[in-house]
C-alpha positions as YAML, in Angstrom:
chain: A
units: angstrom
residues:
- id: 1
  name: MET
  ca: [-22.74, 12.82, -21.76]
- id: 2
  name: GLN
  ca: [-23.52, 9.40, -20.24]
- id: 3
  name: VAL
  ca: [-20.45, 8.01, -18.07]
- id: 4
  name: THR
  ca: [-20.60, 4.37, -16.77]
- id: 5
  name: ILE
  ca: [-17.69, 2.53, -14.58]
- id: 6
  name: ASP
  ca: [-17.00, -0.91, -15.70]
- id: 7
  name: LYS
  ca: [-18.40, -3.10, -13.06]
- id: 8
  name: ASN
  ca: [-15.58, -5.79, -13.82]
- id: 9
  name: SER
  ca: [-12.83, -3.47, -13.36]
- id: 10
  name: GLY
  ca: [-11.02, -2.88, -9.98]
- id: 11
  name: TYR
  ca: [-8.97, -4.92, -7.52]
- id: 12
  name: CYS
  ca: [-8.34, -8.50, -8.34]
- id: 13
  name: PHE
  ca: [-8.61, -10.82, -5.44]
- id: 14
  name: GLY
  ca: [-5.00, -10.77, -4.49]
- id: 15
  name: VAL
  ca: [-4.65, -6.88, -4.19]
- id: 16
  name: GLU
  ca: [-7.99, -6.72, -2.34]
- id: 17
  name: PHE
  ca: [-6.98, -9.09, 0.31]
- id: 18
  name: ALA
  ca: [-3.60, -7.54, 0.78]
- id: 19
  name: ILE
  ca: [-5.06, -4.25, 1.55]
- id: 20
  name: LYS
  ca: [-7.56, -5.52, 3.68]
- id: 21
  name: MET
  ca: [-4.52, -7.12, 5.82]
- id: 22
  name: ALA
  ca: [-2.70, -4.05, 5.74]
- id: 23
  name: GLU
  ca: [-5.71, -1.96, 6.99]
- id: 24
  name: ASP
  ca: [-6.51, -4.52, 9.69]
- id: 25
  name: GLU
  ca: [-2.99, -4.58, 11.00]
- id: 26
  name: MET
  ca: [-2.84, -0.58, 11.12]
- id: 27
  name: GLU
  ca: [-5.99, -0.66, 13.54]
- id: 28
  name: GLN
  ca: [-3.91, -2.29, 15.82]
- id: 29
  name: ALA
  ca: [-0.60, -0.21, 15.38]
- id: 30
  name: ASP
  ca: [0.60, 3.30, 14.41]
- id: 31
  name: LYS
  ca: [2.91, 1.68, 11.72]
- id: 32
  name: LEU
  ca: [3.43, -1.17, 9.35]
- id: 33
  name: TYR
  ca: [6.30, -1.97, 7.25]
- id: 34
  name: CYS
  ca: [5.44, -2.90, 3.55]
- id: 35
  name: LEU
  ca: [8.27, -4.58, 1.37]
- id: 36
  name: GLY
  ca: [7.93, -2.74, -1.74]
- id: 37
  name: ASP
  ca: [4.47, -0.76, -2.95]
- id: 38
  name: ILE
  ca: [1.67, -2.87, -1.97]
- id: 39
  name: VAL
  ca: [-0.09, -1.95, -5.31]
- id: 40
  name: HIS
  ca: [1.25, -0.29, -8.51]
- id: 41
  name: ASN
  ca: [-1.02, 2.73, -7.91]
- id: 42
  name: ASP
  ca: [0.48, 5.84, -6.43]
- id: 43
  name: MET
  ca: [-2.91, 7.01, -5.28]
- id: 44
  name: GLU
  ca: [-3.55, 4.23, -3.34]
- id: 45
  name: VAL
  ca: [-0.13, 3.96, -2.00]
- id: 46
  name: LYS
  ca: [-0.73, 7.67, -0.68]
- id: 47
  name: ARG
  ca: [-3.80, 6.98, 0.91]
- id: 48
  name: LEU
  ca: [-2.51, 4.00, 2.96]
- id: 49
  name: SER
  ca: [1.00, 5.91, 3.86]
- id: 50
  name: GLU
  ca: [-1.27, 8.55, 5.53]
- id: 51
  name: LYS
  ca: [-2.77, 5.48, 7.62]
- id: 52
  name: GLY
  ca: [0.73, 4.40, 8.63]
- id: 53
  name: LEU
  ca: [2.13, 2.28, 5.91]
- id: 54
  name: VAL
  ca: [5.65, 2.65, 5.31]
- id: 55
  name: VAL
  ca: [7.03, 1.30, 2.17]
- id: 56
  name: ILE
  ca: [10.60, -0.11, 2.44]
- id: 57
  name: ASP
  ca: [13.04, -2.01, 0.12]
- id: 58
  name: ARG
  ca: [14.78, -5.13, 0.48]
- id: 59
  name: GLU
  ca: [18.13, -3.42, 1.68]
- id: 60
  name: GLN
  ca: [15.95, -1.55, 4.38]
- id: 61
  name: LEU
  ca: [14.51, -4.73, 5.46]
- id: 62
  name: SER
  ca: [17.87, -6.27, 6.32]
- id: 63
  name: GLU
  ca: [18.63, -3.37, 8.52]
- id: 64
  name: LEU
  ca: [15.10, -3.78, 10.48]
- id: 65
  name: SER
  ca: [14.76, -6.20, 13.35]
- id: 66
  name: ASP
  ca: [11.82, -6.64, 15.93]
- id: 67
  name: CYS
  ca: [8.97, -5.32, 14.04]
- id: 68
  name: LYS
  ca: [5.92, -6.34, 11.33]
- id: 69
  name: VAL
  ca: [6.62, -6.37, 7.71]
- id: 70
  name: LEU
  ca: [3.94, -6.82, 5.15]
- id: 71
  name: ILE
  ca: [4.60, -9.31, 2.08]
- id: 72
  name: ARG
  ca: [2.47, -7.89, -0.81]
- id: 73
  name: ALA
  ca: [0.30, -9.95, -3.26]
- id: 74
  name: HIS
  ca: [3.27, -10.21, -5.73]
- id: 75
  name: GLY
  ca: [4.83, -12.71, -3.07]
- id: 76
  name: GLU
  ca: [8.61, -12.84, -2.21]
- id: 77
  name: PRO
  ca: [11.58, -15.17, -2.73]
- id: 78
  name: PRO
  ca: [12.98, -17.43, -0.21]
- id: 79
  name: GLU
  ca: [15.78, -15.04, 0.87]
- id: 80
  name: THR
  ca: [13.12, -12.61, 2.21]
- id: 81
  name: TYR
  ca: [11.84, -15.19, 4.66]
- id: 82
  name: ARG
  ca: [15.37, -16.17, 5.80]
- id: 83
  name: THR
  ca: [16.12, -12.47, 6.46]
- id: 84
  name: ALA
  ca: [12.93, -12.17, 8.48]
- id: 85
  name: ILE
  ca: [13.88, -15.27, 10.76]
- id: 86
  name: GLU
  ca: [17.47, -14.10, 11.20]
- id: 87
  name: ASN
  ca: [16.15, -10.55, 12.27]
- id: 88
  name: ASN
  ca: [13.04, -11.72, 14.43]
- id: 89
  name: ILE
  ca: [10.87, -9.91, 11.99]
- id: 90
  name: GLU
  ca: [7.14, -10.92, 11.94]
- id: 91
  name: LEU
  ca: [5.96, -11.25, 8.48]
- id: 92
  name: ILE
  ca: [2.22, -10.29, 7.77]
- id: 93
  name: ASP
  ca: [2.12, -12.50, 4.41]
- id: 94
  name: ALA
  ca: [-0.42, -11.41, 2.01]
- id: 95
  name: SER
  ca: [0.93, -13.07, -0.96]
- id: 96
  name: CYS
  ca: [-1.56, -14.08, -3.41]
- id: 97
  name: PRO
  ca: [-2.73, -17.67, -3.22]
- id: 98
  name: VAL
  ca: [-2.48, -17.98, -7.00]
- id: 99
  name: VAL
  ca: [1.26, -16.67, -6.88]
- id: 100
  name: LEU
  ca: [2.08, -18.90, -3.90]
- id: 101
  name: LYS
  ca: [0.65, -21.80, -5.80]
- id: 102
  name: LEU
  ca: [2.76, -20.80, -8.98]
- id: 103
  name: GLN
  ca: [5.83, -20.40, -7.11]
- id: 104
  name: HIS
  ca: [5.50, -23.96, -5.56]
- id: 105
  name: ARG
  ca: [5.19, -25.08, -9.46]
- id: 106
  name: VAL
  ca: [8.17, -23.54, -10.45]
- id: 107
  name: LYS
  ca: [10.46, -24.73, -7.37]
- id: 108
  name: THR
  ca: [9.18, -28.37, -8.36]
- id: 109
  name: ALA
  ca: [9.83, -27.91, -12.08]
- id: 110
  name: PHE
  ca: [13.01, -26.31, -11.11]
- id: 111
  name: ASP
  ca: [14.07, -29.28, -9.32]
- id: 112
  name: LYS
  ca: [13.31, -31.56, -12.14]
- id: 113
  name: MET
  ca: [14.95, -29.51, -14.77]
- id: 114
  name: GLU
  ca: [18.48, -29.73, -12.51]
- id: 115
  name: ARG
  ca: [18.23, -33.31, -12.72]
- id: 116
  name: GLU
  ca: [17.63, -33.34, -16.27]
- id: 117
  name: GLN
  ca: [19.90, -30.49, -17.28]
- id: 118
  name: GLY
  ca: [17.09, -28.25, -18.48]
- id: 119
  name: GLN
  ca: [16.01, -24.83, -18.13]
- id: 120
  name: ILE
  ca: [13.12, -22.85, -16.47]
- id: 121
  name: VAL
  ca: [11.95, -19.90, -18.78]
- id: 122
  name: ILE
  ca: [9.55, -17.23, -17.46]
- id: 123
  name: TYR
  ca: [7.50, -15.16, -19.46]
- id: 124
  name: GLY
  ca: [7.45, -11.72, -17.54]
- id: 125
  name: LYS
  ca: [9.17, -8.52, -16.89]
- id: 126
  name: LYS
  ca: [12.61, -8.67, -15.39]
- id: 127
  name: GLY
  ca: [12.72, -7.00, -12.04]
- id: 128
  name: HIS
  ca: [9.08, -7.14, -11.60]
- id: 129
  name: ALA
  ca: [8.04, -7.98, -7.82]
- id: 130
  name: GLU
  ca: [6.41, -11.20, -8.94]
- id: 131
  name: VAL
  ca: [9.25, -12.47, -11.28]
- id: 132
  name: ILE
  ca: [11.52, -11.69, -8.41]
- id: 133
  name: GLY
  ca: [9.59, -14.00, -6.34]
- id: 134
  name: LEU
  ca: [9.64, -16.76, -9.23]
- id: 135
  name: THR
  ca: [13.22, -16.59, -9.97]
- id: 136
  name: GLY
  ca: [13.97, -17.06, -6.49]
- id: 137
  name: GLN
  ca: [12.59, -20.16, -6.63]
- id: 138
  name: THR
  ca: [15.21, -21.40, -9.12]
- id: 139
  name: LEU
  ca: [18.52, -20.02, -7.34]
- id: 140
  name: GLU
  ca: [18.07, -17.18, -9.90]
- id: 141
  name: LYS
  ca: [19.02, -19.77, -12.78]
- id: 142
  name: ALA
  ca: [15.79, -18.88, -14.49]
- id: 143
  name: ILE
  ca: [15.49, -17.43, -17.93]
- id: 144
  name: VAL
  ca: [13.16, -14.36, -17.92]
- id: 145
  name: VAL
  ca: [12.00, -13.62, -21.46]
- id: 146
  name: MET
  ca: [9.78, -10.66, -22.54]
- id: 147
  name: GLU
  ca: [11.10, -9.65, -26.10]
- id: 148
  name: ASP
  ca: [11.83, -11.89, -29.12]
- id: 149
  name: SER
  ca: [15.62, -10.80, -28.32]
- id: 150
  name: ASP
  ca: [15.59, -12.58, -24.97]
- id: 151
  name: LEU
  ca: [14.59, -15.71, -26.97]
- id: 152
  name: GLU
  ca: [18.70, -15.80, -27.73]
- id: 153
  name: LYS
  ca: [19.36, -16.60, -24.01]
- id: 154
  name: ILE
  ca: [17.58, -20.13, -24.18]
- id: 155
  name: ASP
  ca: [19.66, -23.11, -25.24]
- id: 156
  name: TYR
  ca: [17.28, -25.10, -27.54]
- id: 157
  name: SER
  ca: [19.32, -28.13, -27.51]
- id: 158
  name: ARG
  ca: [18.23, -28.67, -23.81]
- id: 159
  name: PRO
  ca: [14.72, -29.51, -21.98]
- id: 160
  name: VAL
  ca: [12.62, -26.35, -21.49]
- id: 161
  name: THR
  ca: [9.84, -25.67, -19.08]
- id: 162
  name: LEU
  ca: [8.09, -22.55, -19.73]
- id: 163
  name: PHE
  ca: [6.05, -20.44, -17.06]
- id: 164
  name: SER
  ca: [4.42, -17.02, -17.09]
- id: 165
  name: GLN
  ca: [3.72, -14.14, -14.67]
- id: 166
  name: THR
  ca: [0.37, -14.35, -13.73]
- id: 167
  name: THR
  ca: [-0.56, -10.95, -15.05]
- id: 168
  name: LYS
  ca: [0.87, -11.34, -18.55]
- id: 169
  name: SER
  ca: [-1.17, -11.40, -21.64]
- id: 170
  name: THR
  ca: [-2.54, -14.76, -22.75]
- id: 171
  name: LYS
  ca: [-2.03, -14.03, -26.42]
- id: 172
  name: GLY
  ca: [1.50, -12.98, -25.74]
- id: 173
  name: PHE
  ca: [2.33, -16.35, -23.83]
- id: 174
  name: TYR
  ca: [1.03, -18.47, -26.86]
- id: 175
  name: GLU
  ca: [2.99, -16.37, -29.07]
- id: 176
  name: LEU
  ca: [6.07, -16.88, -27.16]
- id: 177
  name: SER
  ca: [5.47, -20.67, -26.76]
- id: 178
  name: ARG
  ca: [4.99, -20.96, -30.32]
- id: 179
  name: LYS
  ca: [8.30, -19.41, -31.00]
- id: 180
  name: ILE
  ca: [10.27, -21.60, -28.47]
- id: 181
  name: GLU
  ca: [8.34, -24.73, -30.17]
- id: 182
  name: GLU
  ca: [9.71, -23.29, -33.75]
- id: 183
  name: ARG
  ca: [13.18, -22.94, -32.56]
- id: 184
  name: ILE
  ca: [13.31, -26.47, -30.81]
- id: 185
  name: GLN
  ca: [11.81, -27.81, -34.06]
- id: 186
  name: ALA
  ca: [14.79, -26.25, -35.98]
- id: 187
  name: GLU
  ca: [17.40, -27.99, -33.88]
- id: 188
  name: LYS
  ca: [15.85, -31.34, -35.04]
- id: 189
  name: GLY
  ca: [18.71, -33.65, -36.81]
- id: 190
  name: LYS
  ca: [21.34, -31.55, -34.46]
- id: 191
  name: VAL
  ca: [20.16, -33.09, -31.40]
- id: 192
  name: GLU
  ca: [17.76, -35.79, -30.07]
- id: 193
  name: THR
  ca: [13.96, -34.73, -29.25]
- id: 194
  name: VAL
  ca: [14.08, -31.96, -26.56]
- id: 195
  name: ASP
  ca: [11.36, -31.97, -24.04]
- id: 196
  name: PHE
  ca: [9.39, -28.48, -24.13]
- id: 197
  name: ASN
  ca: [6.47, -27.99, -21.66]
- id: 198
  name: ALA
  ca: [4.73, -24.96, -21.63]
- id: 199
  name: ASN
  ca: [2.49, -24.11, -18.48]
- id: 200
  name: ASP
  ca: [-0.07, -21.45, -18.84]
- id: 201
  name: SER
  ca: [0.29, -19.86, -15.60]
- id: 202
  name: ILE
  ca: [-1.83, -16.73, -16.15]
- id: 203
  name: CYS
  ca: [-4.48, -15.75, -13.30]
- id: 204
  name: ARG
  ca: [-7.77, -16.18, -14.97]
- id: 205
  name: GLN
  ca: [-9.37, -13.37, -12.84]
- id: 206
  name: VAL
  ca: [-6.97, -11.28, -14.96]
- id: 207
  name: SER
  ca: [-7.01, -12.86, -18.61]
- id: 208
  name: ASN
  ca: [-10.60, -12.82, -18.48]
- id: 209
  name: ARG
  ca: [-10.76, -9.09, -18.23]
- id: 210
  name: GLU
  ca: [-9.53, -8.77, -21.66]
- id: 211
  name: PRO
  ca: [-12.60, -10.08, -23.51]
- id: 212
  name: GLN
  ca: [-14.78, -8.09, -21.00]
- id: 213
  name: LEU
  ca: [-12.76, -4.84, -21.87]
- id: 214
  name: GLN
  ca: [-13.17, -5.83, -25.60]
- id: 215
  name: LYS
  ca: [-16.82, -5.74, -25.32]
- id: 216
  name: PHE
  ca: [-16.97, -2.44, -22.74]
- id: 217
  name: SER
  ca: [-14.59, -0.53, -25.33]
- id: 218
  name: LYS
  ca: [-16.92, -1.12, -28.30]
- id: 219
  name: GLU
  ca: [-19.93, -0.18, -26.24]
- id: 220
  name: ASN
  ca: [-18.71, 3.30, -25.48]
- id: 221
  name: ASP
  ca: [-17.71, 6.27, -27.69]
- id: 222
  name: VAL
  ca: [-15.11, 7.24, -25.50]
- id: 223
  name: ILE
  ca: [-12.71, 5.10, -22.85]
- id: 224
  name: VAL
  ca: [-10.93, 6.54, -19.92]
- id: 225
  name: PHE
  ca: [-8.44, 3.81, -18.60]
- id: 226
  name: VAL
  ca: [-7.39, 4.54, -14.88]
- id: 227
  name: SER
  ca: [-4.04, 2.85, -13.72]
- id: 228
  name: GLY
  ca: [-0.80, 3.51, -12.12]
- id: 229
  name: LYS
  ca: [1.90, 3.92, -14.86]
- id: 230
  name: LYS
  ca: [4.07, 1.13, -12.98]
- id: 231
  name: SER
  ca: [1.38, -1.31, -13.63]
- id: 232
  name: SER
  ca: [2.32, -3.82, -15.91]
- id: 233
  name: ASN
  ca: [-1.33, -5.31, -16.15]
- id: 234
  name: GLY
  ca: [-2.26, -1.75, -16.48]
- id: 235
  name: LYS
  ca: [-0.51, -1.00, -19.83]
- id: 236
  name: ALA
  ca: [-1.50, -4.51, -21.07]
- id: 237
  name: LEU
  ca: [-5.26, -4.03, -20.67]
- id: 238
  name: TYR
  ca: [-5.16, -0.41, -21.98]
- id: 239
  name: GLN
  ca: [-3.75, -1.66, -25.14]
- id: 240
  name: VAL
  ca: [-6.68, -4.16, -25.29]
- id: 241
  name: CYS
  ca: [-9.21, -0.88, -25.05]
- id: 242
  name: LEU
  ca: [-7.17, 0.83, -27.71]
- id: 243
  name: SER
  ca: [-7.21, -1.99, -30.26]
- id: 244
  name: GLU
  ca: [-11.01, -1.74, -29.88]
- id: 245
  name: ASN
  ca: [-11.59, 1.96, -29.58]
- id: 246
  name: PRO
  ca: [-9.02, 4.56, -30.78]
- id: 247
  name: ARG
  ca: [-10.56, 7.10, -28.50]
- id: 248
  name: SER
  ca: [-9.16, 5.35, -25.67]
- id: 249
  name: TYR
  ca: [-7.14, 7.28, -22.95]
- id: 250
  name: PHE
  ca: [-4.84, 6.30, -20.11]
- id: 251
  name: ILE
  ca: [-4.60, 8.20, -17.21]
- id: 252
  name: GLU
  ca: [-3.45, 8.14, -13.41]
- id: 253
  name: ASN
  ca: [-5.93, 10.19, -11.71]
- id: 254
  name: GLU
  ca: [-8.59, 12.74, -12.76]
- id: 255
  name: THR
  ca: [-6.34, 15.84, -12.95]
- id: 256
  name: GLU
  ca: [-5.16, 14.30, -16.36]
- id: 257
  name: LEU
  ca: [-8.43, 14.54, -17.75]
- id: 258
  name: ASP
  ca: [-8.57, 16.61, -21.14]
- id: 259
  name: PRO
  ca: [-11.79, 18.16, -22.13]
- id: 260
  name: GLN
  ca: [-10.83, 18.03, -25.54]
- id: 261
  name: TRP
  ca: [-11.28, 14.36, -25.63]
- id: 262
  name: PHE
  ca: [-15.16, 14.41, -25.14]
- id: 263
  name: ASN
  ca: [-18.30, 15.61, -26.72]
- id: 264
  name: SER
  ca: [-21.48, 16.31, -24.73]
- id: 265
  name: ASP
  ca: [-23.35, 13.48, -26.52]
- id: 266
  name: ASP
  ca: [-20.53, 10.84, -25.64]
- id: 267
  name: LYS
  ca: [-20.94, 7.65, -23.84]
- id: 268
  name: VAL
  ca: [-18.01, 7.35, -21.88]
- id: 269
  name: GLY
  ca: [-16.86, 4.18, -20.22]
- id: 270
  name: ILE
  ca: [-14.19, 4.02, -17.38]
- id: 271
  name: CYS
  ca: [-12.35, 1.07, -16.44]
- id: 272
  name: GLY
  ca: [-8.90, 0.16, -15.05]
- id: 273
  name: ALA
  ca: [-6.28, -2.33, -14.19]
- id: 274
  name: THR
  ca: [-6.44, -5.02, -11.27]
- id: 275
  name: SER
  ca: [-4.46, -2.57, -9.31]
- id: 276
  name: THR
  ca: [-6.78, 0.38, -9.74]
- id: 277
  name: PRO
  ca: [-9.17, 1.09, -6.77]
- id: 278
  name: MET
  ca: [-12.87, 1.65, -7.35]
- id: 279
  name: TRP
  ca: [-12.80, 4.78, -5.43]
- id: 280
  name: LEU
  ca: [-10.30, 6.20, -7.91]
- id: 281
  name: MET
  ca: [-12.50, 5.31, -10.65]
- id: 282
  name: GLU
  ca: [-15.51, 6.92, -9.03]
- id: 283
  name: GLN
  ca: [-13.39, 10.18, -8.43]
- id: 284
  name: VAL
  ca: [-12.73, 10.25, -12.39]
- id: 285
  name: LYS
  ca: [-16.48, 9.83, -12.93]
- id: 286
  name: ASN
  ca: [-17.35, 12.69, -10.53]
- id: 287
  name: HIS
  ca: [-14.77, 14.89, -12.20]
- id: 288
  name: LEU
  ca: [-15.86, 14.13, -15.75]
- id: 289
  name: GLU
  ca: [-19.33, 14.94, -14.84]
- id: 290
  name: SER
  ca: [-18.38, 18.16, -13.41]
- id: 291
  name: MET
  ca: [-16.53, 18.89, -16.37]
- id: 292
  name: GLU
  ca: [-19.55, 18.22, -18.35]
- id: 293
  name: GLU
  ca: [-21.60, 21.03, -16.27]
- id: 294
  name: ASN
  ca: [-18.97, 23.32, -17.49]
- id: 295
  name: ALA
  ca: [-20.01, 22.95, -21.25]
- id: 296
  name: LEU
  ca: [-18.24, 20.53, -23.34]
- id: 297
  name: PRO
  ca: [-17.98, 20.70, -27.11]
- id: 298
  name: ALA
  ca: [-21.17, 19.70, -28.64]
...
């Protein structure tokens, strides 16, 4: 059995940057608070918690004072910064630069839409950390759309400005954009021309992984996709693998590997989400190779 780790998998820049900031801070102190899981991967969260990273929620943040709190790559809404000022909390801001730029674009577009009685629509998962940060730029007025049923929330007689959560599928974004355009066109004759502005704000470091994974999935007999179960990016990228290779399996760690998935002459590819650490994929590879020694089916 030949086992290969996809060289393009592993942390994106934003996650890598946040984890490095956390580790650097914890070298100077025994404890550092982090607002939410630093990454959607329980194995990495556990590793960092053992070093002194304490995960808190927004309610717990409001009860803290005179301490340091890390803001993860997903970014935060304005109210988090206000709470920090009020409670004398020093923020270690590891927000991804791509997310910060998007927050600024959403805020600018929202101000324009307010003047024009328009709407901000965000293609993303309601309640996702990044989406919370984005809707916070709009006084919580943004309409979050994920499924077709969510399209009913939009008023197609008023201007619409569309953005996307940075980790969503490019294909999904353009399909959604087309559906909104069609509904606006259907309103013609009832109202004057409605402005529609679609902004593809998906991170290219994330979206470029789709064609890379398609190629990697075709090159291997079996794909082992390693990701935290809470990772939206992981779920989307796994579907890319599965669409190209039906022998694709989603696991959180090496304990979930099933010997029945493999034959001794298989080429096995290991890949993961932007929130999957390389050390974890290497751990999976080592476990697979030890399984082979115990005789896999021929």
